[in-house]
C-alpha positions as CSV (number, residue, x, y, z in Angstrom):
1,V,14.2,-2.9,-7.9
2,Q,11.4,-0.8,-9.3
3,L,7.8,-0.5,-8.2
4,Q,5.0,0.6,-10.4
5,A,1.7,1.6,-8.8
6,S,-1.6,2.0,-10.6
7,G,-5.3,2.2,-10.1
8,G,-5.9,5.6,-8.6
9,G,-8.7,7.9,-9.7
10,L,-11.8,9.8,-8.7
11,V,-14.5,8.0,-6.7
12,Q,-17.6,9.1,-4.9
13,P,-17.8,8.7,-1.1
14,G,-18.8,5.1,-0.3
15,G,-17.3,3.8,-3.4
16,S,-14.5,1.3,-4.1
17,L,-11.2,1.3,-5.8
18,R,-8.4,-1.2,-6.3
19,L,-4.7,-0.2,-6.4
20,S,-2.0,-2.4,-7.7
21,C,1.8,-2.3,-7.2
22,A,4.0,-4.4,-9.4
23,V,7.6,-5.1,-8.3
24,F,10.2,-5.4,-11.0
25,G,13.6,-6.8,-9.9
26,G,12.4,-9.6,-7.7
27,T,11.1,-10.1,-4.2
28,F,12.5,-12.0,-1.3
29,S,10.6,-14.0,1.2
30,N,11.4,-11.7,4.2
31,D,10.3,-8.6,2.4
32,A,7.4,-6.5,3.7
33,M,5.3,-4.5,1.2
34,S,3.2,-1.7,2.3
35,W,1.0,1.2,1.2
36,F,1.5,4.7,2.5
37,R,-0.5,7.8,1.7
38,Q,0.1,11.5,1.8
39,A,-2.6,14.0,1.8
40,P,-2.0,17.7,0.9
41,G,-0.1,19.4,3.7
42,Q,0.2,16.3,5.7
43,E,3.0,13.8,6.4
44,R,3.2,10.5,4.7
45,E,1.5,7.9,6.8
46,F,1.4,4.1,6.9
47,V,-1.8,2.6,5.7
48,T,-1.3,-1.2,5.5
49,G,1.4,-3.8,4.9
50,I,1.9,-7.4,4.1
51,R,4.7,-9.8,4.7
52,W,5.7,-11.7,1.6
53,R,6.6,-14.9,3.5
54,D,3.4,-15.6,5.2
55,A,1.0,-12.9,4.1
56,K,0.6,-11.5,7.6
57,T,-1.0,-8.1,7.4
58,D,-1.1,-4.9,9.4
59,Y,-3.6,-2.0,9.1
60,V,-3.8,1.4,10.5
61,D,-7.0,1.8,12.6
62,S,-8.7,4.3,10.3
63,V,-8.9,1.7,7.4
64,K,-9.5,-1.5,9.3
65,G,-12.6,-3.2,8.0
66,R,-12.6,-1.1,4.8
67,F,-9.3,-1.8,3.2
68,R,-7.7,-5.1,2.3
69,I,-4.2,-5.8,1.2
70,S,-3.2,-8.9,-0.7
71,R,-0.4,-10.2,-2.7
72,D,0.1,-12.4,-5.8
73,A,3.4,-14.1,-5.4
74,A,3.4,-15.4,-9.0
75,K,3.1,-11.9,-10.3
76,D,5.2,-10.1,-7.7
77,T,2.2,-7.8,-7.3
78,V,0.5,-6.3,-4.2
79,Y,-3.1,-5.1,-4.3
80,L,-5.0,-2.7,-2.1
81,D,-8.8,-3.0,-2.2
82,M,-10.4,0.1,-0.8
83,N,-14.1,0.0,0.1
84,S,-16.5,2.5,1.8
85,L,-14.1,5.3,0.8
86,K,-14.4,8.6,2.6
87,P,-13.2,12.0,1.6
88,E,-10.5,11.8,4.2
89,D,-9.0,8.9,2.3
90,T,-8.0,11.4,-0.5
91,A,-4.3,11.3,-0.9
92,V,-1.4,10.1,-3.1
93,Y,-0.9,6.5,-2.3
94,Y,2.6,5.0,-2.5
95,C,3.7,1.4,-2.4
96,A,7.0,0.5,-0.8
97,V,9.2,-2.5,-0.1
98,A,11.2,-3.1,3.1
99,R,14.0,-5.5,2.3
100,R,14.8,-7.7,5.2
101,I,17.4,-10.5,5.6
102,R,15.4,-12.2,8.3
103,P,11.8,-12.4,9.3
104,A,10.6,-9.2,11.1
105,P,7.4,-7.4,11.9
106,I,5.9,-5.1,9.2
107,P,7.5,-1.7,9.8
108,R,5.3,1.3,10.0
109,S,8.0,3.9,9.6
110,S,8.8,5.1,6.1
111,D,12.5,5.2,7.0
112,E,12.6,1.4,7.0
113,Y,11.5,1.1,3.4
114,N,14.1,0.7,0.7
115,Y,12.1,1.1,-2.5
116,W,9.2,3.2,-3.4
117,G,6.7,3.5,-6.2
118,Q,5.8,6.7,-8.0
119,G,2.5,7.2,-6.2
120,T,-1.0,7.2,-7.5
121,L,-3.7,9.8,-6.7
122,V,-6.9,8.7,-5.0
123,T,-9.6,11.4,-4.8
124,V,-12.8,10.7,-2.9
125,S,-15.4,13.4,-3.7
126,S,-18.9,13.8,-4.8
């Protein structure tokens, strides 16, 4: 399984950006797909996730109401729409897949993810 993330770039505060993550190698109904981010000098943190089976989502408090995760099952692709971006959103964003054999909550720990994309840099600056 390979993940390919794209869509990062430079955006001004208050602006919007859409990230995409394509999964090559197939998805399974119990998978969870999530976005993490890592700012310079900081640990990687969970941002948001979506369950493939029922599109249930989870968001970290700092992005609620500003970010939206969605999936296109036909394309095996997950999207992250980021609005009202702030300088503190600046980070490398990674998509990841947690492969599960049965339904489970979306994990927030990076240790529970099996596959990772290469990361895409998002810079929010004027």
